[in-house]
C-alpha positions as YAML, in Angstrom:
chain: A
units: angstrom
residues:
- id: 1
  name: MET
  ca: [-26.95, 36.34, 72.36]
- id: 2
  name: LYS
  ca: [-27.12, 37.58, 68.96]
- id: 3
  name: VAL
  ca: [-30.37, 38.22, 67.14]
- id: 4
  name: VAL
  ca: [-30.77, 39.29, 63.38]
- id: 5
  name: VAL
  ca: [-33.84, 41.08, 62.05]
- id: 6
  name: THR
  ca: [-33.67, 41.07, 58.32]
- id: 7
  name: ARG
  ca: [-35.81, 44.02, 57.64]
- id: 8
  name: THR
  ca: [-36.89, 47.08, 59.57]
- id: 9
  name: LEU
  ca: [-40.30, 46.35, 60.86]
- id: 10
  name: ALA
  ca: [-43.42, 48.47, 61.37]
- id: 11
  name: GLY
  ca: [-44.10, 48.68, 65.06]
- id: 12
  name: GLY
  ca: [-40.55, 48.42, 66.44]
- id: 13
  name: LEU
  ca: [-38.36, 45.95, 68.33]
- id: 14
  name: GLU
  ca: [-39.07, 46.97, 71.95]
- id: 15
  name: LEU
  ca: [-39.43, 43.28, 73.38]
- id: 16
  name: LEU
  ca: [-36.00, 42.21, 71.80]
- id: 17
  name: GLU
  ca: [-34.43, 45.67, 72.91]
- id: 18
  name: ALA
  ca: [-35.53, 45.21, 76.49]
- id: 19
  name: GLU
  ca: [-34.18, 41.60, 76.86]
- id: 20
  name: LYS
  ca: [-30.58, 41.95, 78.56]
- id: 21
  name: SER
  ca: [-29.50, 38.57, 77.32]
- id: 22
  name: ILE
  ca: [-29.56, 39.85, 73.71]
- id: 23
  name: THR
  ca: [-26.15, 41.63, 73.52]
- id: 24
  name: HIS
  ca: [-26.02, 41.83, 69.68]
- id: 25
  name: LEU
  ca: [-29.10, 43.25, 67.77]
- id: 26
  name: TRP
  ca: [-28.60, 43.75, 64.21]
- id: 27
  name: VAL
  ca: [-31.57, 45.19, 62.24]
- id: 28
  name: ALA
  ca: [-31.33, 45.82, 58.62]
- id: 29
  name: PRO
  ca: [-31.60, 49.43, 57.47]
- id: 30
  name: PRO
  ca: [-35.08, 50.64, 56.13]
- id: 31
  name: GLY
  ca: [-35.86, 49.30, 52.74]
- id: 32
  name: ILE
  ca: [-35.82, 46.10, 51.05]
- id: 33
  name: GLY
  ca: [-33.07, 44.62, 53.41]
- id: 34
  name: PRO
  ca: [-29.51, 43.11, 52.41]
- id: 35
  name: ASN
  ca: [-28.79, 41.00, 49.41]
- id: 36
  name: ARG
  ca: [-28.49, 37.21, 50.04]
- id: 37
  name: ALA
  ca: [-24.49, 37.32, 50.29]
- id: 38
  name: GLU
  ca: [-24.85, 40.02, 52.93]
- id: 39
  name: LEU
  ca: [-27.51, 38.27, 54.79]
- id: 40
  name: LEU
  ca: [-25.41, 35.01, 54.94]
- id: 41
  name: GLU
  ca: [-22.56, 37.03, 56.37]
- id: 42
  name: ARG
  ca: [-24.77, 38.89, 58.91]
- id: 43
  name: VAL
  ca: [-26.46, 35.68, 60.63]
- id: 44
  name: ARG
  ca: [-23.14, 34.03, 61.16]
- id: 45
  name: GLY
  ca: [-23.22, 33.14, 65.07]
- id: 46
  name: ALA
  ca: [-26.83, 34.23, 65.41]
- id: 47
  name: ASP
  ca: [-28.99, 32.52, 68.14]
- id: 48
  name: ALA
  ca: [-32.21, 33.85, 66.36]
- id: 49
  name: ILE
  ca: [-33.27, 35.39, 62.97]
- id: 50
  name: LEU
  ca: [-36.22, 37.20, 62.47]
- id: 51
  name: SER
  ca: [-37.11, 36.52, 58.70]
- id: 52
  name: GLN
  ca: [-39.38, 37.79, 55.94]
- id: 53
  name: PHE
  ca: [-41.70, 35.40, 53.81]
- id: 54
  name: ASN
  ca: [-39.59, 36.14, 50.57]
- id: 55
  name: GLU
  ca: [-36.24, 34.96, 52.16]
- id: 56
  name: ALA
  ca: [-35.38, 31.32, 51.79]
- id: 57
  name: VAL
  ca: [-34.61, 29.62, 55.19]
- id: 58
  name: ASN
  ca: [-32.86, 26.87, 53.86]
- id: 59
  name: ALA
  ca: [-29.66, 24.59, 54.60]
- id: 60
  name: GLU
  ca: [-27.69, 27.38, 53.03]
- id: 61
  name: LEU
  ca: [-28.91, 29.90, 55.52]
- id: 62
  name: LEU
  ca: [-28.92, 27.58, 58.45]
- id: 63
  name: ASP
  ca: [-25.31, 26.55, 57.61]
- id: 64
  name: ALA
  ca: [-24.08, 30.22, 57.58]
- id: 65
  name: ALA
  ca: [-25.81, 30.81, 60.98]
- id: 66
  name: GLY
  ca: [-24.11, 27.91, 62.65]
- id: 67
  name: THR
  ca: [-24.70, 25.75, 65.66]
- id: 68
  name: ASN
  ca: [-25.81, 28.76, 67.90]
- id: 69
  name: LEU
  ca: [-29.23, 29.20, 65.99]
- id: 70
  name: LYS
  ca: [-31.99, 28.28, 68.05]
- id: 71
  name: VAL
  ca: [-35.14, 29.84, 66.30]
- id: 72
  name: VAL
  ca: [-36.10, 31.47, 62.85]
- id: 73
  name: ALA
  ca: [-39.22, 33.60, 63.34]
- id: 74
  name: ASN
  ca: [-41.07, 34.31, 60.04]
- id: 75
  name: TYR
  ca: [-42.73, 37.59, 59.98]
- id: 76
  name: ALA
  ca: [-45.66, 36.14, 57.96]
- id: 77
  name: VAL
  ca: [-48.42, 33.41, 58.42]
- id: 78
  name: GLY
  ca: [-47.13, 31.42, 55.28]
- id: 79
  name: PHE
  ca: [-44.02, 29.48, 55.73]
- id: 80
  name: ASP
  ca: [-43.35, 27.89, 52.30]
- id: 81
  name: ASN
  ca: [-40.08, 29.81, 52.39]
- id: 82
  name: MET
  ca: [-38.91, 27.63, 55.18]
- id: 83
  name: ALA
  ca: [-37.12, 24.16, 55.05]
- id: 84
  name: VAL
  ca: [-39.27, 22.62, 57.88]
- id: 85
  name: ALA
  ca: [-37.68, 19.22, 57.91]
- id: 86
  name: GLU
  ca: [-34.05, 20.47, 57.68]
- id: 87
  name: ALA
  ca: [-34.67, 22.90, 60.45]
- id: 88
  name: THR
  ca: [-36.45, 20.29, 62.67]
- id: 89
  name: ARG
  ca: [-33.57, 17.72, 62.11]
- id: 90
  name: ARG
  ca: [-31.01, 20.41, 63.27]
- id: 91
  name: GLY
  ca: [-33.11, 21.29, 66.43]
- id: 92
  name: ILE
  ca: [-34.27, 24.78, 65.36]
- id: 93
  name: TRP
  ca: [-37.81, 26.07, 66.08]
- id: 94
  name: LEU
  ca: [-39.51, 27.63, 63.12]
- id: 95
  name: THR
  ca: [-42.59, 30.04, 63.84]
- id: 96
  name: ASN
  ca: [-45.17, 32.14, 62.17]
- id: 97
  name: THR
  ca: [-47.42, 35.02, 62.94]
- id: 98
  name: PRO
  ca: [-50.86, 33.61, 62.11]
- id: 99
  name: ASP
  ca: [-53.69, 35.43, 64.02]
- id: 100
  name: ALA
  ca: [-52.33, 39.03, 63.31]
- id: 101
  name: VAL
  ca: [-52.78, 38.83, 59.36]
- id: 102
  name: THR
  ca: [-56.33, 37.24, 59.42]
- id: 103
  name: ALA
  ca: [-58.52, 40.32, 59.45]
- id: 104
  name: PRO
  ca: [-56.51, 42.63, 57.35]
- id: 105
  name: THR
  ca: [-56.02, 39.81, 54.68]
- id: 106
  name: ALA
  ca: [-59.76, 39.06, 54.59]
- id: 107
  name: ASP
  ca: [-60.26, 42.77, 54.14]
- id: 108
  name: MET
  ca: [-57.85, 42.91, 51.30]
- id: 109
  name: ALA
  ca: [-59.63, 39.93, 49.70]
- id: 110
  name: TRP
  ca: [-62.84, 41.88, 49.63]
- id: 111
  name: ALA
  ca: [-61.04, 45.17, 48.66]
- id: 112
  name: LEU
  ca: [-59.88, 43.39, 45.51]
- id: 113
  name: MET
  ca: [-63.42, 41.78, 44.96]
- id: 114
  name: LEU
  ca: [-64.97, 45.08, 44.99]
- id: 115
  name: ALA
  ca: [-62.43, 46.97, 42.98]
- id: 116
  name: VAL
  ca: [-62.26, 44.41, 40.21]
- id: 117
  name: ALA
  ca: [-65.97, 43.55, 39.99]
- id: 118
  name: ARG
  ca: [-67.33, 47.30, 40.12]
- id: 119
  name: ARG
  ca: [-64.19, 48.46, 38.05]
- id: 120
  name: LEU
  ca: [-63.12, 50.87, 40.53]
- id: 121
  name: HIS
  ca: [-59.62, 51.21, 39.35]
- id: 122
  name: GLU
  ca: [-60.75, 51.63, 35.71]
- id: 123
  name: GLY
  ca: [-63.04, 54.50, 36.88]
- id: 124
  name: GLU
  ca: [-60.57, 56.18, 39.11]
- id: 125
  name: TYR
  ca: [-58.28, 56.19, 36.05]
- id: 126
  name: GLU
  ca: [-60.78, 58.03, 33.91]
- id: 127
  name: VAL
  ca: [-61.22, 60.55, 36.63]
- id: 128
  name: ARG
  ca: [-57.58, 61.09, 37.21]
- id: 129
  name: SER
  ca: [-56.55, 61.19, 33.61]
- id: 130
  name: GLY
  ca: [-59.17, 63.80, 32.67]
- id: 131
  name: GLU
  ca: [-61.05, 61.35, 30.46]
- id: 132
  name: PHE
  ca: [-64.16, 61.77, 32.61]
- id: 133
  name: SER
  ca: [-64.13, 65.44, 32.47]
- id: 134
  name: ARG
  ca: [-64.00, 65.55, 28.68]
- id: 135
  name: ARG
  ca: [-66.95, 63.34, 28.22]
- id: 136
  name: LYS
  ca: [-69.81, 64.85, 26.24]
- id: 137
  name: GLY
  ca: [-72.63, 62.61, 27.54]
- id: 138
  name: TYR
  ca: [-73.78, 59.67, 29.67]
- id: 139
  name: ASP
  ca: [-73.67, 56.08, 28.36]
- id: 140
  name: PRO
  ca: [-75.60, 53.73, 30.44]
- id: 141
  name: ARG
  ca: [-73.43, 50.79, 29.30]
- id: 142
  name: HIS
  ca: [-70.27, 52.27, 30.68]
- id: 143
  name: LEU
  ca: [-68.15, 50.32, 33.11]
- id: 144
  name: ILE
  ca: [-71.01, 47.93, 34.03]
- id: 145
  name: GLY
  ca: [-69.62, 45.38, 36.59]
- id: 146
  name: GLY
  ca: [-70.45, 42.39, 38.67]
- id: 147
  name: ASP
  ca: [-73.15, 42.11, 41.46]
- id: 148
  name: PHE
  ca: [-72.89, 40.76, 44.90]
- id: 149
  name: GLU
  ca: [-76.11, 40.30, 46.53]
- id: 150
  name: GLY
  ca: [-77.26, 36.66, 46.44]
- id: 151
  name: ARG
  ca: [-74.11, 35.64, 44.47]
- id: 152
  name: THR
  ca: [-72.01, 32.61, 45.18]
- id: 153
  name: LEU
  ca: [-68.66, 32.86, 46.94]
- id: 154
  name: LEU
  ca: [-66.27, 29.99, 46.90]
- id: 155
  name: ILE
  ca: [-63.57, 29.83, 49.43]
- id: 156
  name: VAL
  ca: [-60.62, 27.56, 48.64]
- id: 157
  name: GLY
  ca: [-58.69, 27.01, 51.84]
- id: 158
  name: ALA
  ca: [-60.90, 26.97, 55.02]
- id: 159
  name: GLY
  ca: [-58.62, 28.37, 57.48]
- id: 160
  name: ARG
  ca: [-58.66, 31.48, 59.65]
- id: 161
  name: ILE
  ca: [-58.47, 33.96, 56.70]
- id: 162
  name: GLY
  ca: [-60.75, 31.96, 54.50]
- id: 163
  name: TYR
  ca: [-63.39, 31.98, 57.30]
- id: 164
  name: ALA
  ca: [-62.85, 35.70, 57.86]
- id: 165
  name: THR
  ca: [-63.45, 36.37, 54.29]
- id: 166
  name: ALA
  ca: [-66.64, 34.21, 54.34]
- id: 167
  name: ILE
  ca: [-67.84, 36.13, 57.24]
- id: 168
  name: ARG
  ca: [-67.60, 39.36, 55.28]
- id: 169
  name: SER
  ca: [-69.97, 38.21, 52.89]
- id: 170
  name: LEU
  ca: [-73.04, 38.02, 55.14]
- id: 171
  name: GLY
  ca: [-73.96, 41.71, 54.44]
- id: 172
  name: TRP
  ca: [-74.66, 40.90, 50.57]
- id: 173
  name: GLY
  ca: [-76.31, 37.69, 51.60]
- id: 174
  name: MET
  ca: [-74.13, 35.64, 49.57]
- id: 175
  name: ARG
  ca: [-74.30, 31.69, 49.19]
- id: 176
  name: VAL
  ca: [-70.84, 30.32, 50.35]
- id: 177
  name: LEU
  ca: [-69.25, 27.15, 49.17]
- id: 178
  name: TYR
  ca: [-65.88, 25.89, 50.40]
- id: 179
  name: VAL
  ca: [-62.96, 23.62, 49.42]
- id: 180
  name: ALA
  ca: [-61.21, 21.80, 52.08]
- id: 181
  name: ARG
  ca: [-59.65, 18.29, 52.97]
- id: 182
  name: LYS
  ca: [-62.09, 17.97, 55.77]
- id: 183
  name: VAL
  ca: [-65.52, 19.29, 56.98]
- id: 184
  name: HIS
  ca: [-65.31, 22.55, 58.82]
- id: 185
  name: GLU
  ca: [-68.14, 22.89, 61.21]
- id: 186
  name: GLU
  ca: [-67.58, 26.71, 61.65]
- id: 187
  name: PHE
  ca: [-68.38, 26.99, 57.89]
- id: 188
  name: GLU
  ca: [-71.52, 24.56, 57.85]
- id: 189
  name: SER
  ca: [-73.19, 25.99, 60.89]
- id: 190
  name: ALA
  ca: [-74.90, 29.25, 61.17]
- id: 191
  name: PRO
  ca: [-74.66, 32.16, 60.28]
- id: 192
  name: PHE
  ca: [-74.12, 31.05, 56.64]
- id: 193
  name: LYS
  ca: [-74.38, 27.23, 56.45]
- id: 194
  name: ALA
  ca: [-71.69, 26.89, 53.71]
- id: 195
  name: ARG
  ca: [-71.47, 23.78, 51.71]
- id: 196
  name: ARG
  ca: [-68.13, 21.80, 51.31]
- id: 197
  name: VAL
  ca: [-67.47, 20.96, 47.54]
- id: 198
  name: ASP
  ca: [-64.81, 19.90, 45.40]
- id: 199
  name: LEU
  ca: [-62.83, 22.20, 43.57]
- id: 200
  name: ASP
  ca: [-64.28, 21.50, 40.02]
- id: 201
  name: THR
  ca: [-68.04, 21.81, 41.43]
- id: 202
  name: GLY
  ca: [-67.06, 25.08, 43.31]
- id: 203
  name: LEU
  ca: [-65.41, 26.69, 40.23]
- id: 204
  name: ARG
  ca: [-68.49, 25.83, 37.99]
- id: 205
  name: GLU
  ca: [-70.84, 27.31, 40.58]
- id: 206
  name: ALA
  ca: [-69.06, 30.35, 41.90]
- id: 207
  name: ASP
  ca: [-69.40, 33.96, 40.91]
- id: 208
  name: TYR
  ca: [-66.35, 34.74, 43.09]
- id: 209
  name: VAL
  ca: [-63.41, 32.63, 43.75]
- id: 210
  name: SER
  ca: [-61.15, 33.41, 46.77]
- id: 211
  name: LEU
  ca: [-58.05, 31.63, 47.27]
- id: 212
  name: HIS
  ca: [-56.74, 31.09, 50.91]
- id: 213
  name: THR
  ca: [-54.62, 27.91, 50.63]
- id: 214
  name: PRO
  ca: [-50.96, 27.70, 51.71]
- id: 215
  name: LEU
  ca: [-48.35, 26.94, 49.03]
- id: 216
  name: THR
  ca: [-47.57, 23.45, 49.02]
- id: 217
  name: ALA
  ca: [-46.35, 20.94, 46.34]
- id: 218
  name: GLU
  ca: [-50.04, 19.98, 46.15]
- id: 219
  name: THR
  ca: [-51.49, 23.54, 45.76]
- id: 220
  name: ARG
  ca: [-48.72, 24.88, 43.37]
- id: 221
  name: HIS
  ca: [-50.66, 25.82, 40.04]
- id: 222
  name: LEU
  ca: [-53.83, 24.61, 41.85]
- id: 223
  name: ILE
  ca: [-55.57, 27.03, 39.62]
- id: 224
  name: GLY
  ca: [-54.41, 26.40, 35.98]
- id: 225
  name: ARG
  ca: [-55.65, 26.38, 32.32]
- id: 226
  name: ARG
  ca: [-58.17, 23.39, 33.05]
- id: 227
  name: GLU
  ca: [-59.63, 25.04, 36.34]
- id: 228
  name: LEU
  ca: [-59.96, 28.63, 34.64]
- id: 229
  name: ALA
  ca: [-61.85, 26.94, 31.92]
- id: 230
  name: LEU
  ca: [-64.44, 25.70, 34.46]
- id: 231
  name: MET
  ca: [-65.16, 29.03, 35.67]
- id: 232
  name: ARG
  ca: [-68.02, 31.23, 34.46]
- id: 233
  name: PRO
  ca: [-67.15, 33.94, 32.06]
- id: 234
  name: THR
  ca: [-68.84, 36.29, 34.56]
- id: 235
  name: ALA
  ca: [-66.78, 34.99, 37.55]
- id: 236
  name: TYR
  ca: [-63.82, 36.79, 39.33]
- id: 237
  name: LEU
  ca: [-60.72, 35.11, 40.80]
- id: 238
  name: ILE
  ca: [-59.17, 36.64, 44.06]
- id: 239
  name: ASN
  ca: [-55.72, 35.68, 45.29]
- id: 240
  name: THR
  ca: [-54.38, 36.76, 48.47]
- id: 241
  name: ALA
  ca: [-52.67, 33.50, 49.53]
- id: 242
  name: ARG
  ca: [-49.52, 32.80, 47.44]
- id: 243
  name: GLY
  ca: [-48.89, 33.70, 43.79]
- id: 244
  name: PRO
  ca: [-47.79, 30.20, 42.60]
- id: 245
  name: VAL
  ca: [-51.15, 28.71, 43.78]
- id: 246
  name: VAL
  ca: [-52.27, 30.22, 40.28]
- id: 247
  name: ASP
  ca: [-50.61, 29.55, 36.84]
- id: 248
  name: GLU
  ca: [-50.19, 33.20, 36.11]
- id: 249
  name: GLY
  ca: [-49.70, 32.58, 32.21]
- id: 250
  name: ALA
  ca: [-52.83, 30.69, 32.11]
- id: 251
  name: LEU
  ca: [-54.74, 33.48, 33.97]
- id: 252
  name: VAL
  ca: [-53.50, 36.06, 31.51]
- id: 253
  name: GLU
  ca: [-54.95, 33.78, 28.72]
- id: 254
  name: ALA
  ca: [-58.21, 33.62, 30.51]
- id: 255
  name: LEU
  ca: [-58.54, 37.19, 31.13]
- id: 256
  name: ARG
  ca: [-57.46, 38.10, 27.77]
- id: 257
  name: SER
  ca: [-60.05, 35.67, 25.94]
- id: 258
  name: GLY
  ca: [-63.05, 36.61, 28.30]
- id: 259
  name: GLY
  ca: [-62.95, 33.21, 29.87]
- id: 260
  name: ILE
  ca: [-63.34, 34.98, 33.30]
- id: 261
  name: ALA
  ca: [-64.56, 38.47, 33.87]
- id: 262
  name: GLY
  ca: [-61.54, 39.43, 35.96]
- id: 263
  name: ALA
  ca: [-58.96, 38.98, 38.63]
- id: 264
  name: GLY
  ca: [-57.73, 40.87, 41.90]
- id: 265
  name: LEU
  ca: [-54.44, 39.98, 42.84]
- id: 266
  name: ASP
  ca: [-52.11, 40.72, 45.87]
- id: 267
  name: VAL
  ca: [-49.57, 38.02, 45.18]
- id: 268
  name: TYR
  ca: [-47.74, 36.85, 42.01]
- id: 269
  name: GLU
  ca: [-45.98, 33.68, 40.77]
- id: 270
  name: ASP
  ca: [-42.54, 35.19, 40.42]
- id: 271
  name: GLU
  ca: [-42.92, 37.91, 42.87]
- id: 272
  name: PRO
  ca: [-42.23, 40.73, 42.80]
- id: 273
  name: ARG
  ca: [-42.38, 40.20, 38.90]
- id: 274
  name: GLN
  ca: [-45.69, 39.68, 36.92]
- id: 275
  name: ALA
  ca: [-46.24, 37.31, 33.83]
- id: 276
  name: ALA
  ca: [-46.15, 39.16, 30.52]
- id: 277
  name: ASP
  ca: [-49.08, 41.44, 29.72]
- id: 278
  name: LEU
  ca: [-50.78, 40.96, 33.20]
- id: 279
  name: THR
  ca: [-50.27, 44.62, 34.15]
- id: 280
  name: GLU
  ca: [-51.84, 45.65, 30.62]
- id: 281
  name: LEU
  ca: [-55.08, 44.02, 31.23]
- id: 282
  name: ARG
  ca: [-57.84, 46.27, 32.27]
- id: 283
  name: ASN
  ca: [-59.93, 43.58, 33.96]
- id: 284
  name: THR
  ca: [-57.56, 43.09, 36.80]
- id: 285
  name: CYS
  ca: [-56.96, 45.02, 40.03]
- id: 286
  name: LEU
  ca: [-53.23, 44.47, 41.17]
- id: 287
  name: MET
  ca: [-51.83, 45.23, 44.55]
- id: 288
  name: PRO
  ca: [-48.02, 44.89, 45.66]
- id: 289
  name: HIS
  ca: [-48.38, 42.05, 48.37]
- id: 290
  name: VAL
  ca: [-49.81, 44.32, 51.09]
- id: 291
  name: GLY
  ca: [-52.67, 42.31, 52.59]
- id: 292
  name: SER
  ca: [-51.38, 42.50, 56.07]
- id: 293
  name: ALA
  ca: [-50.44, 46.17, 55.65]
- id: 294
  name: SER
  ca: [-52.76, 47.66, 58.22]
- id: 295
  name: ARG
  ca: [-51.83, 49.94, 61.19]
- id: 296
  name: SER
  ca: [-52.70, 47.54, 63.98]
- id: 297
  name: ALA
  ca: [-51.77, 44.19, 62.06]
- id: 298
  name: ARG
  ca: [-48.06, 44.81, 61.07]
- id: 299
  name: PRO
  ca: [-46.92, 45.98, 64.59]
- id: 300
  name: GLU
  ca: [-48.77, 43.02, 66.05]
- id: 301
  name: MET
  ca: [-46.94, 40.77, 63.72]
- id: 302
  name: ALA
  ca: [-43.81, 42.30, 64.92]
- id: 303
  name: ARG
  ca: [-44.75, 41.63, 68.68]
- id: 304
  name: MET
  ca: [-45.63, 38.03, 67.78]
- id: 305
  name: ALA
  ca: [-42.30, 37.21, 66.12]
- id: 306
  name: GLN
  ca: [-40.44, 38.74, 68.96]
- id: 307
  name: ARG
  ca: [-42.45, 36.70, 71.68]
- id: 308
  name: ASN
  ca: [-41.59, 33.57, 69.56]
- id: 309
  name: ILE
  ca: [-37.99, 34.42, 69.54]
- id: 310
  name: LEU
  ca: [-37.83, 35.14, 73.24]
- id: 311
  name: ALA
  ca: [-39.49, 31.93, 74.30]
- id: 312
  name: ALA
  ca: [-37.26, 29.70, 72.30]
- id: 313
  name: LEU
  ca: [-34.24, 31.67, 73.72]
- id: 314
  name: ARG
  ca: [-35.40, 30.72, 77.13]
- id: 315
  name: GLY
  ca: [-35.74, 27.18, 76.10]
- id: 316
  name: GLU
  ca: [-39.59, 27.31, 75.93]
- id: 317
  name: CYS
  ca: [-41.94, 26.04, 72.93]
- id: 318
  name: PRO
  ca: [-42.65, 29.34, 71.16]
- id: 319
  name: PRO
  ca: [-46.41, 30.44, 71.06]
- id: 320
  name: ASN
  ca: [-46.58, 30.13, 67.19]
- id: 321
  name: ALA
  ca: [-44.12, 27.05, 66.63]
- id: 322
  name: ILE
  ca: [-44.86, 25.39, 63.18]
- id: 323
  name: ASN
  ca: [-42.42, 22.52, 64.11]
- id: 324
  name: GLN
  ca: [-41.11, 20.26, 67.02]
- id: 325
  name: PRO
  ca: [-37.37, 20.28, 66.69]
- id: 326
  name: ASN
  ca: [-35.28, 17.14, 67.38]
- id: 327
  name: PRO
  ca: [-33.38, 17.40, 70.75]
- id: 328
  name: ARG
  ca: [-29.81, 18.60, 70.42]
...
């Protein structure tokens, strides 16, 4: 069998390498991986593909792979890059890596919250640039930022990562609100007894808005000019979900005008590019989509993806299947 891995992974590929039925294992060299044309050539005749979140798993890729293809394993929890209906029609399994990314992504949401509210990036720049050492006195008004204790946190998207982010608010005694299509008892019971609200209500009441919804047709630009106008001028927006959930141009306007206090972003609407002027704003903390980049999470994601592939190649249901393909 032939397996194509579109990026060199943290943690290695021991499970695939140990499988005797895999006679051709191609792994992209370290770095950003092959361009689209090379990828389409590499996947020809593949039985399995281990893909990345930013690679379109669409009819073009499935056509290039051909009829041997049994499974595409996404090295990510999100699968907005995958043509689920098309793969299902063709009898191809699609999988993701949900549990491994939960804790590190929630940690990143909090890192961004703390950094942008307490203006850590601005303070670090002052020290590194020598501006701090040249200061002649002390100004009590300098770098005043947001508070956390007793403040209100809005979780938009009440899945695993949203819940993990909410749990981390307990140390500050925060009031938790959440937006979801249905009631989530784990949010509404102890320890924090969160309240389910509609998005507009939550945006009006929150001091911190943390986005954890998947990217769908309904959630694209979920946070736009109208929604940003509902937020408090002292509030902060955090996005560790998918970039297009936020209208980045509208966000720049709100940040520049003081409509909101700041934003912490790990994802972008046209990734890896950012909207004009976003990187010039001081009331932002910007990371290069590394929410799951912890020493334990990335290798576990690799193992999960490999287990998904091996199960599908054996004719079994993969442990993290996101579809139920039609019989071939």
